[in-house]
CHARMM internal coordinates of N, CA and C (Angstrom, degrees):
IC EDIT
DIST 1 N 1 CA 1.4381
DIST 1 CA 1 C 1.5319
ANGL 1 N 1 CA 1 C 107.83
DIST 1 C 2 N 1.2955
ANGL 1 CA 1 C 2 N 116.36
DIHE 1 N 1 CA 1 C 2 N 140.08
DIST 2 N 2 CA 1.4608
ANGL 1 C 2 N 2 CA 121.36
DIHE 1 CA 1 C 2 N 2 CA 176.46
DIST 2 CA 2 C 1.5303
ANGL 2 N 2 CA 2 C 108.20
DIHE 1 C 2 N 2 CA 2 C -101.88
DIST 2 C 3 N 1.3332
ANGL 2 CA 2 C 3 N 115.07
DIHE 2 N 2 CA 2 C 3 N 128.88
DIST 3 N 3 CA 1.4634
ANGL 2 C 3 N 3 CA 121.93
DIHE 2 CA 2 C 3 N 3 CA 178.98
DIST 3 CA 3 C 1.5246
ANGL 3 N 3 CA 3 C 108.90
DIHE 2 C 3 N 3 CA 3 C -98.07
DIST 3 C 4 N 1.3250
ANGL 3 CA 3 C 4 N 115.51
DIHE 3 N 3 CA 3 C 4 N 139.07
DIST 4 N 4 CA 1.4631
ANGL 3 C 4 N 4 CA 123.03
DIHE 3 CA 3 C 4 N 4 CA 177.84
DIST 4 CA 4 C 1.5136
ANGL 4 N 4 CA 4 C 107.83
DIHE 3 C 4 N 4 CA 4 C -121.47
DIST 4 C 5 N 1.3282
ANGL 4 CA 4 C 5 N 115.84
DIHE 4 N 4 CA 4 C 5 N 130.02
DIST 5 N 5 CA 1.4660
ANGL 4 C 5 N 5 CA 120.13
DIHE 4 CA 4 C 5 N 5 CA 174.60
DIST 5 CA 5 C 1.5163
ANGL 5 N 5 CA 5 C 108.62
DIHE 4 C 5 N 5 CA 5 C -136.99
DIST 5 C 6 N 1.3134
ANGL 5 CA 5 C 6 N 115.08
DIHE 5 N 5 CA 5 C 6 N 145.65
DIST 6 N 6 CA 1.4608
ANGL 5 C 6 N 6 CA 121.72
DIHE 5 CA 5 C 6 N 6 CA 174.94
DIST 6 CA 6 C 1.5180
ANGL 6 N 6 CA 6 C 106.49
DIHE 5 C 6 N 6 CA 6 C -119.64
DIST 6 C 7 N 1.3146
ANGL 6 CA 6 C 7 N 115.62
DIHE 6 N 6 CA 6 C 7 N 106.50
DIST 7 N 7 CA 1.4567
ANGL 6 C 7 N 7 CA 120.92
DIHE 6 CA 6 C 7 N 7 CA -177.61
DIST 7 CA 7 C 1.5228
ANGL 7 N 7 CA 7 C 108.70
DIHE 6 C 7 N 7 CA 7 C -93.75
DIST 7 C 8 N 1.3252
ANGL 7 CA 7 C 8 N 115.32
DIHE 7 N 7 CA 7 C 8 N 131.53
DIST 8 N 8 CA 1.4595
ANGL 7 C 8 N 8 CA 120.64
DIHE 7 CA 7 C 8 N 8 CA 178.56
DIST 8 CA 8 C 1.5183
ANGL 8 N 8 CA 8 C 109.37
DIHE 7 C 8 N 8 CA 8 C -129.53
DIST 8 C 9 N 1.3082
ANGL 8 CA 8 C 9 N 115.53
DIHE 8 N 8 CA 8 C 9 N 158.24
DIST 9 N 9 CA 1.4571
ANGL 8 C 9 N 9 CA 120.20
DIHE 8 CA 8 C 9 N 9 CA 176.37
DIST 9 CA 9 C 1.5113
ANGL 9 N 9 CA 9 C 111.45
DIHE 8 C 9 N 9 CA 9 C 169.43
DIST 9 C 10 N 1.3065
ANGL 9 CA 9 C 10 N 114.11
DIHE 9 N 9 CA 9 C 10 N 170.86
DIST 10 N 10 CA 1.4611
ANGL 9 C 10 N 10 CA 121.84
DIHE 9 CA 9 C 10 N 10 CA 176.73
DIST 10 CA 10 C 1.5270
ANGL 10 N 10 CA 10 C 108.44
DIHE 9 C 10 N 10 CA 10 C -57.11
DIST 10 C 11 N 1.3367
ANGL 10 CA 10 C 11 N 116.33
DIHE 10 N 10 CA 10 C 11 N 139.70
DIST 11 N 11 CA 1.4676
ANGL 10 C 11 N 11 CA 121.83
DIHE 10 CA 10 C 11 N 11 CA 178.98
DIST 11 CA 11 C 1.5247
ANGL 11 N 11 CA 11 C 109.05
DIHE 10 C 11 N 11 CA 11 C -73.40
DIST 11 C 12 N 1.3394
ANGL 11 CA 11 C 12 N 113.89
DIHE 11 N 11 CA 11 C 12 N 87.17
DIST 12 N 12 CA 1.4576
ANGL 11 C 12 N 12 CA 119.09
DIHE 11 CA 11 C 12 N 12 CA -179.78
DIST 12 CA 12 C 1.5276
ANGL 12 N 12 CA 12 C 109.99
DIHE 11 C 12 N 12 CA 12 C -148.29
DIST 12 C 13 N 1.2936
ANGL 12 CA 12 C 13 N 116.41
DIHE 12 N 12 CA 12 C 13 N -176.23
DIST 13 N 13 CA 1.4538
ANGL 12 C 13 N 13 CA 122.93
DIHE 12 CA 12 C 13 N 13 CA -178.59
DIST 13 CA 13 C 1.5345
ANGL 13 N 13 CA 13 C 111.66
DIHE 12 C 13 N 13 CA 13 C -59.48
DIST 13 C 14 N 1.3141
ANGL 13 CA 13 C 14 N 117.20
DIHE 13 N 13 CA 13 C 14 N -38.32
DIST 14 N 14 CA 1.4706
ANGL 13 C 14 N 14 CA 121.40
DIHE 13 CA 13 C 14 N 14 CA -178.99
DIST 14 CA 14 C 1.5263
ANGL 14 N 14 CA 14 C 111.04
DIHE 13 C 14 N 14 CA 14 C -62.57
DIST 14 C 15 N 1.3437
ANGL 14 CA 14 C 15 N 117.66
DIHE 14 N 14 CA 14 C 15 N -40.39
DIST 15 N 15 CA 1.4613
ANGL 14 C 15 N 15 CA 121.01
DIHE 14 CA 14 C 15 N 15 CA 178.16
DIST 15 CA 15 C 1.5317
ANGL 15 N 15 CA 15 C 109.82
DIHE 14 C 15 N 15 CA 15 C -63.03
DIST 15 C 16 N 1.3215
ANGL 15 CA 15 C 16 N 116.40
DIHE 15 N 15 CA 15 C 16 N -44.26
DIST 16 N 16 CA 1.4701
ANGL 15 C 16 N 16 CA 120.08
DIHE 15 CA 15 C 16 N 16 CA 179.13
DIST 16 CA 16 C 1.5235
ANGL 16 N 16 CA 16 C 111.16
DIHE 15 C 16 N 16 CA 16 C -62.05
DIST 16 C 17 N 1.3165
ANGL 16 CA 16 C 17 N 117.56
DIHE 16 N 16 CA 16 C 17 N -38.16
DIST 17 N 17 CA 1.4657
ANGL 16 C 17 N 17 CA 120.88
DIHE 16 CA 16 C 17 N 17 CA 177.93
DIST 17 CA 17 C 1.5296
ANGL 17 N 17 CA 17 C 110.71
DIHE 16 C 17 N 17 CA 17 C -66.25
DIST 17 C 18 N 1.3323
ANGL 17 CA 17 C 18 N 118.47
DIHE 17 N 17 CA 17 C 18 N -37.35
DIST 18 N 18 CA 1.4654
ANGL 17 C 18 N 18 CA 121.02
DIHE 17 CA 17 C 18 N 18 CA 178.24
DIST 18 CA 18 C 1.5266
ANGL 18 N 18 CA 18 C 110.69
DIHE 17 C 18 N 18 CA 18 C -62.77
DIST 18 C 19 N 1.3225
ANGL 18 CA 18 C 19 N 116.74
DIHE 18 N 18 CA 18 C 19 N -43.24
DIST 19 N 19 CA 1.4610
ANGL 18 C 19 N 19 CA 120.55
DIHE 18 CA 18 C 19 N 19 CA 179.14
DIST 19 CA 19 C 1.5308
ANGL 19 N 19 CA 19 C 109.93
DIHE 18 C 19 N 19 CA 19 C -68.23
DIST 19 C 20 N 1.3285
ANGL 19 CA 19 C 20 N 117.33
DIHE 19 N 19 CA 19 C 20 N -43.57
DIST 20 N 20 CA 1.4650
ANGL 19 C 20 N 20 CA 121.26
DIHE 19 CA 19 C 20 N 20 CA 179.32
DIST 20 CA 20 C 1.5229
ANGL 20 N 20 CA 20 C 110.88
DIHE 19 C 20 N 20 CA 20 C -60.47
DIST 20 C 21 N 1.3217
ANGL 20 CA 20 C 21 N 117.20
DIHE 20 N 20 CA 20 C 21 N -42.95
DIST 21 N 21 CA 1.4656
ANGL 20 C 21 N 21 CA 120.47
DIHE 20 CA 20 C 21 N 21 CA 177.94
DIST 21 CA 21 C 1.5259
ANGL 21 N 21 CA 21 C 110.66
DIHE 20 C 21 N 21 CA 21 C -61.31
DIST 21 C 22 N 1.3293
ANGL 21 CA 21 C 22 N 117.09
DIHE 21 N 21 CA 21 C 22 N -44.44
DIST 22 N 22 CA 1.4648
ANGL 21 C 22 N 22 CA 120.77
DIHE 21 CA 21 C 22 N 22 CA 179.24
DIST 22 CA 22 C 1.5256
ANGL 22 N 22 CA 22 C 111.22
DIHE 21 C 22 N 22 CA 22 C -61.30
DIST 22 C 23 N 1.3229
ANGL 22 CA 22 C 23 N 117.49
DIHE 22 N 22 CA 22 C 23 N -43.05
DIST 23 N 23 CA 1.4648
ANGL 22 C 23 N 23 CA 121.03
DIHE 22 CA 22 C 23 N 23 CA 178.77
DIST 23 CA 23 C 1.5257
ANGL 23 N 23 CA 23 C 111.02
DIHE 22 C 23 N 23 CA 23 C -62.05
DIST 23 C 24 N 1.3149
ANGL 23 CA 23 C 24 N 116.67
DIHE 23 N 23 CA 23 C 24 N -38.27
DIST 24 N 24 CA 1.4587
ANGL 23 C 24 N 24 CA 120.87
DIHE 23 CA 23 C 24 N 24 CA 179.51
DIST 24 CA 24 C 1.5263
ANGL 24 N 24 CA 24 C 112.71
DIHE 23 C 24 N 24 CA 24 C -76.99
DIST 24 C 25 N 1.3311
ANGL 24 CA 24 C 25 N 117.09
DIHE 24 N 24 CA 24 C 25 N -9.38
DIST 25 N 25 CA 1.4612
ANGL 24 C 25 N 25 CA 122.19
DIHE 24 CA 24 C 25 N 25 CA 175.01
DIST 25 CA 25 C 1.5279
ANGL 25 N 25 CA 25 C 111.53
DIHE 24 C 25 N 25 CA 25 C -103.58
DIST 25 C 26 N 1.3351
ANGL 25 CA 25 C 26 N 116.37
DIHE 25 N 25 CA 25 C 26 N 18.99
DIST 26 N 26 CA 1.4566
ANGL 25 C 26 N 26 CA 120.58
DIHE 25 CA 25 C 26 N 26 CA 172.54
DIST 26 CA 26 C 1.5120
ANGL 26 N 26 CA 26 C 116.72
DIHE 25 C 26 N 26 CA 26 C 96.84
DIST 26 C 27 N 1.3296
ANGL 26 CA 26 C 27 N 118.30
DIHE 26 N 26 CA 26 C 27 N -2.30
DIST 27 N 27 CA 1.4626
ANGL 26 C 27 N 27 CA 120.39
DIHE 26 CA 26 C 27 N 27 CA 177.16
DIST 27 CA 27 C 1.5182
ANGL 27 N 27 CA 27 C 109.49
DIHE 26 C 27 N 27 CA 27 C -76.90
DIST 27 C 28 N 1.3285
ANGL 27 CA 27 C 28 N 116.29
DIHE 27 N 27 CA 27 C 28 N 156.98
DIST 28 N 28 CA 1.4613
ANGL 27 C 28 N 28 CA 122.70
DIHE 27 CA 27 C 28 N 28 CA 175.80
DIST 28 CA 28 C 1.5135
ANGL 28 N 28 CA 28 C 108.93
DIHE 27 C 28 N 28 CA 28 C -124.83
DIST 28 C 29 N 1.3254
ANGL 28 CA 28 C 29 N 115.35
DIHE 28 N 28 CA 28 C 29 N 146.59
DIST 29 N 29 CA 1.4655
ANGL 28 C 29 N 29 CA 119.54
DIHE 28 CA 28 C 29 N 29 CA 175.56
DIST 29 CA 29 C 1.5158
ANGL 29 N 29 CA 29 C 109.15
DIHE 28 C 29 N 29 CA 29 C -65.87
DIST 29 C 30 N 1.3230
ANGL 29 CA 29 C 30 N 115.89
DIHE 29 N 29 CA 29 C 30 N 144.53
DIST 30 N 30 CA 1.4541
ANGL 29 C 30 N 30 CA 121.30
DIHE 29 CA 29 C 30 N 30 CA 177.15
DIST 30 CA 30 C 1.5164
ANGL 30 N 30 CA 30 C 107.60
DIHE 29 C 30 N 30 CA 30 C -131.62
DIST 30 C 31 N 1.3065
ANGL 30 CA 30 C 31 N 116.45
DIHE 30 N 30 CA 30 C 31 N 117.81
DIST 31 N 31 CA 1.4616
ANGL 30 C 31 N 31 CA 120.51
DIHE 30 CA 30 C 31 N 31 CA 179.04
DIST 31 CA 31 C 1.5178
ANGL 31 N 31 CA 31 C 112.44
DIHE 30 C 31 N 31 CA 31 C 72.80
DIST 31 C 32 N 1.2990
ANGL 31 CA 31 C 32 N 114.01
DIHE 31 N 31 CA 31 C 32 N -172.60
DIST 32 N 32 CA 1.4562
ANGL 31 C 32 N 32 CA 121.87
DIHE 31 CA 31 C 32 N 32 CA -177.86
DIST 32 CA 32 C 1.5316
ANGL 32 N 32 CA 32 C 110.98
DIHE 31 C 32 N 32 CA 32 C -88.80
DIST 32 C 33 N 1.3297
ANGL 32 CA 32 C 33 N 117.38
DIHE 32 N 32 CA 32 C 33 N 149.83
DIST 33 N 33 CA 1.4635
ANGL 32 C 33 N 33 CA 119.30
DIHE 32 CA 32 C 33 N 33 CA 174.20
DIST 33 CA 33 C 1.5264
ANGL 33 N 33 CA 33 C 109.98
DIHE 32 C 33 N 33 CA 33 C -68.82
DIST 33 C 34 N 1.3146
ANGL 33 CA 33 C 34 N 115.46
DIHE 33 N 33 CA 33 C 34 N 158.52
DIST 34 N 34 CA 1.4606
ANGL 33 C 34 N 34 CA 120.76
DIHE 33 CA 33 C 34 N 34 CA 177.09
DIST 34 CA 34 C 1.5199
ANGL 34 N 34 CA 34 C 108.92
DIHE 33 C 34 N 34 CA 34 C -116.45
DIST 34 C 35 N 1.3213
ANGL 34 CA 34 C 35 N 115.93
DIHE 34 N 34 CA 34 C 35 N 151.52
DIST 35 N 35 CA 1.4555
ANGL 34 C 35 N 35 CA 122.35
DIHE 34 CA 34 C 35 N 35 CA 177.07
DIST 35 CA 35 C 1.5143
ANGL 35 N 35 CA 35 C 109.34
DIHE 34 C 35 N 35 CA 35 C -134.80
DIST 35 C 36 N 1.3033
ANGL 35 CA 35 C 36 N 115.92
DIHE 35 N 35 CA 35 C 36 N 142.38
DIST 36 N 36 CA 1.4499
ANGL 35 C 36 N 36 CA 121.46
DIHE 35 CA 35 C 36 N 36 CA 173.02
DIST 36 CA 36 C 1.5167
ANGL 36 N 36 CA 36 C 108.00
DIHE 35 C 36 N 36 CA 36 C -146.07
DIST 36 C 37 N 1.3139
ANGL 36 CA 36 C 37 N 116.85
DIHE 36 N 36 CA 36 C 37 N 161.02
DIST 37 N 37 CA 1.4553
ANGL 36 C 37 N 37 CA 120.84
DIHE 36 CA 36 C 37 N 37 CA 179.97
DIST 37 CA 37 C 1.5124
ANGL 37 N 37 CA 37 C 109.60
DIHE 36 C 37 N 37 CA 37 C -110.74
DIST 37 C 38 N 1.3246
ANGL 37 CA 37 C 38 N 116.68
DIHE 37 N 37 CA 37 C 38 N 123.10
DIST 38 N 38 CA 1.4637
ANGL 37 C 38 N 38 CA 122.86
DIHE 37 CA 37 C 38 N 38 CA 176.86
DIST 38 CA 38 C 1.5245
ANGL 38 N 38 CA 38 C 107.52
DIHE 37 C 38 N 38 CA 38 C -90.49
DIST 38 C 39 N 1.3247
ANGL 38 CA 38 C 39 N 116.48
DIHE 38 N 38 CA 38 C 39 N 103.87
DIST 39 N 39 CA 1.4601
ANGL 38 C 39 N 39 CA 120.23
DIHE 38 CA 38 C 39 N 39 CA -176.52
DIST 39 CA 39 C 1.5228
ANGL 39 N 39 CA 39 C 112.32
DIHE 38 C 39 N 39 CA 39 C -65.97
DIST 39 C 40 N 1.3154
ANGL 39 CA 39 C 40 N 117.33
DIHE 39 N 39 CA 39 C 40 N -35.71
DIST 40 N 40 CA 1.4616
ANGL 39 C 40 N 40 CA 120.52
DIHE 39 CA 39 C 40 N 40 CA -179.04
DIST 40 CA 40 C 1.5280
ANGL 40 N 40 CA 40 C 111.25
DIHE 39 C 40 N 40 CA 40 C -62.72
DIST 40 C 41 N 1.3273
ANGL 40 CA 40 C 41 N 116.87
DIHE 40 N 40 CA 40 C 41 N -37.24
DIST 41 N 41 CA 1.4684
ANGL 40 C 41 N 41 CA 121.31
DIHE 40 CA 40 C 41 N 41 CA -179.50
DIST 41 CA 41 C 1.5234
ANGL 41 N 41 CA 41 C 112.38
DIHE 40 C 41 N 41 CA 41 C -99.55
DIST 41 C 42 N 1.3350
ANGL 41 CA 41 C 42 N 116.63
DIHE 41 N 41 CA 41 C 42 N -6.54
DIST 42 N 42 CA 1.4705
ANGL 41 C 42 N 42 CA 122.90
DIHE 41 CA 41 C 42 N 42 CA -178.77
DIST 42 CA 42 C 1.5307
ANGL 42 N 42 CA 42 C 111.02
DIHE 41 C 42 N 42 CA 42 C 53.48
DIST 42 C 43 N 1.3475
ANGL 42 CA 42 C 43 N 115.44
DIHE 42 N 42 CA 42 C 43 N 49.82
DIST 43 N 43 CA 1.4648
ANGL 42 C 43 N 43 CA 119.65
DIHE 42 CA 42 C 43 N 43 CA 179.10
DIST 43 CA 43 C 1.5241
ANGL 43 N 43 CA 43 C 110.94
DIHE 42 C 43 N 43 CA 43 C -146.18
DIST 43 C 44 N 1.3198
ANGL 43 CA 43 C 44 N 114.70
DIHE 43 N 43 CA 43 C 44 N 154.67
DIST 44 N 44 CA 1.4555
ANGL 43 C 44 N 44 CA 121.93
DIHE 43 CA 43 C 44 N 44 CA 177.00
DIST 44 CA 44 C 1.5249
ANGL 44 N 44 CA 44 C 108.09
DIHE 43 C 44 N 44 CA 44 C -85.10
DIST 44 C 45 N 1.3390
ANGL 44 CA 44 C 45 N 116.39
DIHE 44 N 44 CA 44 C 45 N 134.75
DIST 45 N 45 CA 1.4575
ANGL 44 C 45 N 45 CA 123.30
DIHE 44 CA 44 C 45 N 45 CA 178.34
DIST 45 CA 45 C 1.5255
ANGL 45 N 45 CA 45 C 107.79
DIHE 44 C 45 N 45 CA 45 C -111.24
DIST 45 C 46 N 1.3372
ANGL 45 CA 45 C 46 N 116.15
DIHE 45 N 45 CA 45 C 46 N 129.66
DIST 46 N 46 CA 1.4628
ANGL 45 C 46 N 46 CA 122.99
DIHE 45 CA 45 C 46 N 46 CA 178.76
DIST 46 CA 46 C 1.5162
ANGL 46 N 46 CA 46 C 110.04
DIHE 45 C 46 N 46 CA 46 C -102.06
DIST 46 C 47 N 1.3166
ANGL 46 CA 46 C 47 N 114.82
DIHE 46 N 46 CA 46 C 47 N 155.23
DIST 47 N 47 CA 1.4504
ANGL 46 C 47 N 47 CA 121.32
DIHE 46 CA 46 C 47 N 47 CA 171.76
DIST 47 CA 47 C 1.5152
ANGL 47 N 47 CA 47 C 109.25
DIHE 46 C 47 N 47 CA 47 C -143.15
DIST 47 C 48 N 1.3353
ANGL 47 CA 47 C 48 N 116.56
DIHE 47 N 47 CA 47 C 48 N 141.76
DIST 48 N 48 CA 1.4582
ANGL 47 C 48 N 48 CA 120.75
DIHE 47 CA 47 C 48 N 48 CA 178.44
DIST 48 CA 48 C 1.5189
ANGL 48 N 48 CA 48 C 108.96
DIHE 47 C 48 N 48 CA 48 C -146.05
DIST 48 C 49 N 1.3298
ANGL 48 CA 48 C 49 N 115.89
DIHE 48 N 48 CA 48 C 49 N 128.26
DIST 49 N 49 CA 1.4594
ANGL 48 C 49 N 49 CA 120.92
DIHE 48 CA 48 C 49 N 49 CA 174.44
DIST 49 CA 49 C 1.5170
ANGL 49 N 49 CA 49 C 108.38
DIHE 48 C 49 N 49 CA 49 C -83.59
DIST 49 C 50 N 1.3452
ANGL 49 CA 49 C 50 N 115.11
DIHE 49 N 49 CA 49 C 50 N 136.75
DIST 50 N 50 CA 1.4565
ANGL 49 C 50 N 50 CA 121.60
DIHE 49 CA 49 C 50 N 50 CA 174.48
DIST 50 CA 50 C 1.5260
ANGL 50 N 50 CA 50 C 108.21
DIHE 49 C 50 N 50 CA 50 C -130.79
DIST 50 C 51 N 1.3218
ANGL 50 CA 50 C 51 N 116.28
DIHE 50 N 50 CA 50 C 51 N 149.65
DIST 51 N 51 CA 1.4593
ANGL 50 C 51 N 51 CA 121.08
DIHE 50 CA 50 C 51 N 51 CA 177.94
DIST 51 CA 51 C 1.5207
ANGL 51 N 51 CA 51 C 109.25
DIHE 50 C 51 N 51 CA 51 C -133.93
DIST 51 C 52 N 1.3322
ANGL 51 CA 51 C 52 N 114.93
DIHE 51 N 51 CA 51 C 52 N 158.47
DIST 52 N 52 CA 1.4602
ANGL 51 C 52 N 52 CA 120.85
DIHE 51 CA 51 C 52 N 52 CA 179.56
DIST 52 CA 52 C 1.5186
ANGL 52 N 52 CA 52 C 108.60
DIHE 51 C 52 N 52 CA 52 C -152.74
DIST 52 C 53 N 1.3131
ANGL 52 CA 52 C 53 N 116.24
DIHE 52 N 52 CA 52 C 53 N 135.62
DIST 53 N 53 CA 1.4655
ANGL 52 C 53 N 53 CA 122.32
DIHE 52 CA 52 C 53 N 53 CA 175.02
DIST 53 CA 53 C 1.5273
ANGL 53 N 53 CA 53 C 107.56
DIHE 52 C 53 N 53 CA 53 C -90.50
DIST 53 C 54 N 1.3412
ANGL 53 CA 53 C 54 N 116.63
DIHE 53 N 53 CA 53 C 54 N 124.54
DIST 54 N 54 CA 1.4642
ANGL 53 C 54 N 54 CA 121.97
DIHE 53 CA 53 C 54 N 54 CA -179.74
DIST 54 CA 54 C 1.5184
ANGL 54 N 54 CA 54 C 108.22
DIHE 53 C 54 N 54 CA 54 C -120.32
DIST 54 C 55 N 1.3288
ANGL 54 CA 54 C 55 N 115.59
DIHE 54 N 54 CA 54 C 55 N 119.47
DIST 55 N 55 CA 1.4611
ANGL 54 C 55 N 55 CA 121.24
DIHE 54 CA 54 C 55 N 55 CA 179.88
DIST 55 CA 55 C 1.5251
ANGL 55 N 55 CA 55 C 110.30
DIHE 54 C 55 N 55 CA 55 C -83.57
DIST 55 C 56 N 1.3246
ANGL 55 CA 55 C 56 N 116.19
DIHE 55 N 55 CA 55 C 56 N 146.88
DIST 56 N 56 CA 1.4567
ANGL 55 C 56 N 56 CA 121.54
DIHE 55 CA 55 C 56 N 56 CA 173.39
DIST 56 CA 56 C 1.5168
ANGL 56 N 56 CA 56 C 115.67
DIHE 55 C 56 N 56 CA 56 C 76.53
DIST 56 C 57 N 1.3207
ANGL 56 CA 56 C 57 N 117.56
DIHE 56 N 56 CA 56 C 57 N 10.86
DIST 57 N 57 CA 1.4633
ANGL 56 C 57 N 57 CA 121.20
DIHE 56 CA 56 C 57 N 57 CA 178.26
DIST 57 CA 57 C 1.5207
ANGL 57 N 57 CA 57 C 107.80
DIHE 56 C 57 N 57 CA 57 C -122.36
DIST 57 C 58 N 1.3248
ANGL 57 CA 57 C 58 N 116.12
DIHE 57 N 57 CA 57 C 58 N 131.22
DIST 58 N 58 CA 1.4583
ANGL 57 C 58 N 58 CA 120.63
DIHE 57 CA 57 C 58 N 58 CA 176.40
DIST 58 CA 58 C 1.5201
ANGL 58 N 58 CA 58 C 108.61
DIHE 57 C 58 N 58 CA 58 C -100.70
DIST 58 C 59 N 1.3224
ANGL 58 CA 58 C 59 N 114.88
DIHE 58 N 58 CA 58 C 59 N 144.91
DIST 59 N 59 CA 1.4600
ANGL 58 C 59 N 59 CA 119.76
DIHE 58 CA 58 C 59 N 59 CA -178.51
DIST 59 CA 59 C 1.5222
ANGL 59 N 59 CA 59 C 111.30
DIHE 58 C 59 N 59 CA 59 C -64.57
DIST 59 C 60 N 1.3087
ANGL 59 CA 59 C 60 N 114.65
DIHE 59 N 59 CA 59 C 60 N 137.07
DIST 60 N 60 CA 1.4567
ANGL 59 C 60 N 60 CA 122.92
DIHE 59 CA 59 C 60 N 60 CA 173.99
DIST 60 CA 60 C 1.5231
ANGL 60 N 60 CA 60 C 106.27
DIHE 59 C 60 N 60 CA 60 C -147.58
DIST 60 C 61 N 1.3299
ANGL 60 CA 60 C 61 N 119.29
DIHE 60 N 60 CA 60 C 61 N 132.42
DIST 61 N 61 CA 1.4684
ANGL 60 C 61 N 61 CA 121.19
DIHE 60 CA 60 C 61 N 61 CA -177.81
DIST 61 CA 61 C 1.5265
ANGL 61 N 61 CA 61 C 114.11
DIHE 60 C 61 N 61 CA 61 C -57.81
DIST 61 C 62 N 1.3266
ANGL 61 CA 61 C 62 N 118.61
DIHE 61 N 61 CA 61 C 62 N -18.85
DIST 62 N 62 CA 1.4579
ANGL 61 C 62 N 62 CA 120.28
DIHE 61 CA 61 C 62 N 62 CA -178.95
DIST 62 CA 62 C 1.5348
ANGL 62 N 62 CA 62 C 112.55
DIHE 61 C 62 N 62 CA 62 C -86.21
DIST 62 C 63 N 1.3336
ANGL 62 CA 62 C 63 N 118.32
DIHE 62 N 62 CA 62 C 63 N -3.51
DIST 63 N 63 CA 1.4624
ANGL 62 C 63 N 63 CA 121.82
DIHE 62 CA 62 C 63 N 63 CA 179.88
DIST 63 CA 63 C 1.5377
ANGL 63 N 63 CA 63 C 110.58
DIHE 62 C 63 N 63 CA 63 C -62.67
DIST 63 C 64 N 1.3177
ANGL 63 CA 63 C 64 N 116.47
DIHE 63 N 63 CA 63 C 64 N 139.13
DIST 64 N 64 CA 1.4617
ANGL 63 C 64 N 64 CA 122.17
DIHE 63 CA 63 C 64 N 64 CA 169.98
DIST 64 CA 64 C 1.5239
ANGL 64 N 64 CA 64 C 106.44
DIHE 63 C 64 N 64 CA 64 C -88.65
DIST 64 C 65 N 1.3251
ANGL 64 CA 64 C 65 N 117.12
DIHE 64 N 64 CA 64 C 65 N 94.21
DIST 65 N 65 CA 1.4555
ANGL 64 C 65 N 65 CA 121.54
DIHE 64 CA 64 C 65 N 65 CA -174.14
DIST 65 CA 65 C 1.5198
ANGL 65 N 65 CA 65 C 112.94
DIHE 64 C 65 N 65 CA 65 C -62.26
DIST 65 C 66 N 1.3284
ANGL 65 CA 65 C 66 N 117.26
DIHE 65 N 65 CA 65 C 66 N -26.30
DIST 66 N 66 CA 1.4590
ANGL 65 C 66 N 66 CA 119.34
DIHE 65 CA 65 C 66 N 66 CA 179.71
DIST 66 CA 66 C 1.5138
ANGL 66 N 66 CA 66 C 112.66
DIHE 65 C 66 N 66 CA 66 C -72.88
DIST 66 C 67 N 1.3286
ANGL 66 CA 66 C 67 N 118.12
DIHE 66 N 66 CA 66 C 67 N -13.33
DIST 67 N 67 CA 1.4611
ANGL 66 C 67 N 67 CA 120.63
DIHE 66 CA 66 C 67 N 67 CA -179.37
DIST 67 CA 67 C 1.5180
ANGL 67 N 67 CA 67 C 112.72
DIHE 66 C 67 N 67 CA 67 C -95.24
DIST 67 C 68 N 1.3363
ANGL 67 CA 67 C 68 N 118.09
DIHE 67 N 67 CA 67 C 68 N -5.73
DIST 68 N 68 CA 1.4634
ANGL 67 C 68 N 68 CA 120.65
DIHE 67 CA 67 C 68 N 68 CA -177.56
DIST 68 CA 68 C 1.5191
ANGL 68 N 68 CA 68 C 111.61
DIHE 67 C 68 N 68 CA 68 C -91.09
END
COOR INIT
IC SEED 1 N 1 CA 1 C
IC BUILD
């Protein structure tokens, strides 16, 4: 099964650590990152798609994809 996640967050060190952790847990970057500016919060928001192939797991809508 292939897992798809779109991680978003404030463009800061914590966001980079979330992506780094995912990469070290077997996820791969997919496509280009996205950036937008939240005027209400006056901050840049990042987004990055990551994917991971997981053997022996069948898709079920109740799966917590962030735990795989």
